[in-house]
N, C-alpha and C positions, 0 to 999 in steps of 0.2 A: 210513724209520720214524722216523730222528731227523729227518729234516728235517720232516718232519709234524706231530710234537710242537713243535718249534720252531717254525712256523708257527701255531700253534695257538695255542702261548702269546703268541705277537706280537698275535694278531687280540685275546686274551683283555685285553691289556694295555693297545690302544688303546680297546676298548669302556669299562673301568675308567675311562680317562682322561677321557675324553666325560661319562660320568656324573658324576665329580665336576666337570666344567668346569661343566656345565647345573647342579649345586645350586649352587654357589659365587655362579654368576651368580642364580639366583633368591633365595638370601638376601642380592645385594648389591643389589636391585631395589626401591626405598625404596614405601615401602604408604601409599596416599591418608590424610591426617588424618584422625582423625574429628572433627566436630564441638564433641562433648565436651572431648578431649583439649586442640584448640586455643584451648575457651574458657577451660580453667586456666591455660594458656600464656601467654593474652593477646592470642592471635593473632585476633584478630576477622575480619579478612579470611576466613584459611581455612578459620573455623568457616561464614563466609556463603555459601563458595563450595559446602563441603561440603552444609548446608542447600539451596543452590538444586539442587545435583543429587539430592538425597533427595528434593527438591519436585519435579522435571520426570521422574522415571521412576518415582516410585511412583502409587499408586492415590489413589482422593479422599479416602480417610481419611487414606492415610501423608501427604497434601499439606496435609490440614488440620493435623498435627499438626508437620510441618515449620513450617509458619508459626508455629504459636504457641510453639515453640521460641524462632525468631528474634524474638515481637514481647514475648518475657520479658527480654531484654537488650538495652536500649537502644543500647548499642553497638553492639551487631549491625543495628542499625536502623541505624544510622547510616552504616554501611559502604553501604548500597544504594545512595545519590545519587554517591559517589566510584567506588563500582567501576561503575556505568553510564556516566558518565564518561570513565573510562578506557578502556572497550571501545568507544564512539561516535567516540572522535578519530581512532584510527587508520582507521576507516571512513569519516569525513569527509575525512582527510589522502589517501587513494587516491581519495575519489571523485572525476569530475569534473563533476559534471554542476550543478544548481541546487539551493536548498534543498529545493523540494518533493521532486527526486527523491531527494535524500538523507534525508529524514523518511520516504518510502516504502521505502526502502534499508533503513533503519532496523529501522522498525516491522513490515514485512512477510519481513525478510531473517533469516541466521543468529543473530541477536540476540533474536528474537520473545519468545521463553521469557524471556531474560533482562530482557528489558523487563516483561513482565509482571510475573515475580517481583518486581523492585525497584518497581512500584507495588503490589503485595500488601504487602508488606513495611513498606514508608512512603509513606503515601497524599500525603504532601507533596511525594513528587518531580513535578516537571513537565519531562514528556519532550521537547516542545516546544522548552523553553527550555534545556534541555541540547544537544537538537542544533543549536538556532542558536549558542548559545557554541561548540559544536565545530564550527563552518562557519565561525565570524568567526576562529579561531584558525588556520585552515590555511594552511598555508606555499604562499606563491604560486607558481603554476608556471609557470617561463620556459619560454618557446618556443623551442628550437634554431634558429637560423637555419638554412634551407634553402641548400645550396649551387647556385647557377644558373652551367650551365657557359656561357663566356665565346664570344662569338659569331665563328665562325670566320673569319680573315682575309679579305678579297677581294681579289683581285691587282688590281694596277691598269690600267685596257686600256692597249691598246698605242697609239703615237702615231700617229696619220692621216699616212698617205702621202701628199706633195705630188702631186698630178696630172701628170703628166709630158707637154709640149708635143709633139706630133707636129713632128718633122724636117721640115721645107720643102725643097724639092729645087730645085735654081737652074734647073732646065727647066720648073719648072711655069708654065702659064699663068697670068696675073691676072686675079682675080674680075671676073667685069663688073657693071655698077652696077646698084643695084636698080630695079625697075620701077616708075613711074610707077602710082598708084591708080587704077581705073577712076571716071566721073564719078559722082556721087552721083542714083541716083532721085529724081524729086519727089514730095513728099508728095502721098499722095491726098486727094480733096476729099472735106471734111466732109459727112453725110449731113443733111440736114435735119430738125430736131427736130417729130416727130409734134404738130398742132395739137389737142386735145380738143375733142370733140364740145359743141355747147351745151347738150345736156342731159346730158350727165356734169358739164357744170361746175356746172351749176344744183344738182347731188345732192350733198347733203356723203357723204363717205364716211364711215360711223363707224368709230372704232377695235377693234379685239377683242382684248378683256385677256387674256393668256395664262392657261389654267385650269390652277388651282392641284393637284396631284395631293396626294390624303391620304395622308402618311408614318404607316407603323404607330408607335402607343408603344413607346419603348424601355422593354426589359423589366428589372424591379426586381431590384438585386443581390439575392441567400440575403443573408440574413441571417446573421449568425456566433453569433448569442444560440441557445443549444438550452433546451428547458424541462425545469425538475429535476425529476427521476423520483420520484416520492412516496416517502418514508421510509414503511418497513416499518409504523411505529406507527401512521403516518395512515393507512395504507392498510387498516388493519384495525380504525375504530372504532367498528362493530359486534360485534365481539369482545370490547373490550374492554369493552363496557357489558353482554354477557353475563356476563361475569367478573364485573363489579361486584355484577349481582343475584343471579348464584350465589353468593355470598359472603352475602349479608342473608339468602339463603334457608337458609345453613346452620345459621345457628342456633338452637341448641336449649335450649329451657326445663325445667326438672323443680325438682323441691321435694322436700326432705328426705331418706331413705334412696336414693332414685334417682338424686339431685342426685350420691351420691358413686359409684355404680354406673358414673353416666354420665362423672365424672372418670376415676376407672380404665382406663375404655373408650377416652375419648381421649388419655392417656398410651400407651396401647397401640398405637395409631391412629399417633401421632407417630411411636413407634420402630419400626413396619412401614413406614411409605411417606416416610417422609423421609429424606435421604441425607445429612444431617448428624447429629452426635451431639446428644441433649439436654444442654445449659447446665445448667438449672436447674429444678426441677418442686417448685411449692409448693402450696398449699390452693386458691391463686388463680392462676397462673400456669403454663404448661408452656412453655420454650423452647429452641431448637437455638442451634447456633451459625449465623453466617450462613454462607450457601454462597459458596464461594469459585470454582469452574471453574463456567465458562457452563454452563450448562442444569441445575444443579445445583437440588434442592429442600432449602428449611427451611422450618421452620413454627412458628408462636407460638398459644398456648391462653388464653385470659383468661376468667377466671367472674367476674362480676360479679352483686352482688344486687339485686332486684328489689322492687316491691311485694308484700304478701301474704306473705312469706316463702319466694319464691321465688329461683330465678338463673340465670341466661343464662351459656351457655356457647359464646363464640364464638372459631371459628379462623381464620386468617390464613397462606395459602399465599404463602412470599416465595421467591421465583423468581430467581436469576442471567439476565436477558436478554442474548443475545450480539446477531449478525447476522443471525439469523432470529429476529426477533421473536416467530412466531408460536408457537415451540417453549413458550413460557412459559404463554401462555395456554390453549391445550388441556389442559396438564399443571393449570393450576389449576381448571378447570370440572371436572374426570375427580375430583378431590380434595375438592371442593366437594359435590357431589354425592353422594359417596359418603362424606362424614363422618356425614349425620343418617341414615342408615341404617344407618352401623355401629353406632353409638348405640342407635339402635331396639332393633336384636338383641341387644343386650346391656345393655339396661334391656326388658324385656318387661314 
């Protein structure tokens, strides 16, 4: 009984010690600095990093807010180029390829989000120039000499042994004298040359020229140039023309009180169908923040007076196009067609 109580007390003591250690470790873990605290302390690099993480992990609305906070302080904007250069340089030092492959590794690699954020914060950032500068600052890589094994030593050939002359016995008889060669046979008589006949001598023999065989033409070497693929914008000229026609058709004319109802309906249409928040709404202009993320939609509605006391309401759909250039025209067509129908239903 006493042993079991002692063992139980030891187990409880170990558990309490472990909990205390974990709590102390958790308190010692540094918390990531918020951009507001960093801004008050004058640490603009930390504020820029926190805003980047907020932009990278946030929804479209959060991304827009993070960019607006970054644009408010020119000191944060000034960090964008320096931060990008500091992050490109290690990639350039470790890269073994040419400048084109380095640019691809930076723009399409782990720094893709960082590059995009820096371009949005500071429109003057030239990413290609920063990549070229980092490429020029690379430390030259000296190739280590490859150890070449020494050739194996070839043993010298043994000296050739001198031929041993056979011993001549004293009793050996002398060699006989060489025999005389037989007399040479007389040369054969030359055959008489054939005499050509008179007919053959009179008729001249025409020289036959060799028949030239036709050689096949040599195959042409394949050309190294490839045809450039058409760009997405050039491949859809008809779609872009349809967008412009739909924009002209979306213009809405009204007068007096009907214009007031149509203008209020236009503001509700923008608020319901735009990805960006409304930046300003006056009696003649409804404008949203510009789209930031690829594929986002922004809008601008203008009211201009025309003759006869009437006014014209014109909407412009702003889309941030990316690699899929057909995504924006499709969305613009849909909104341009829906705008006049919406105003018509709001102003019976």
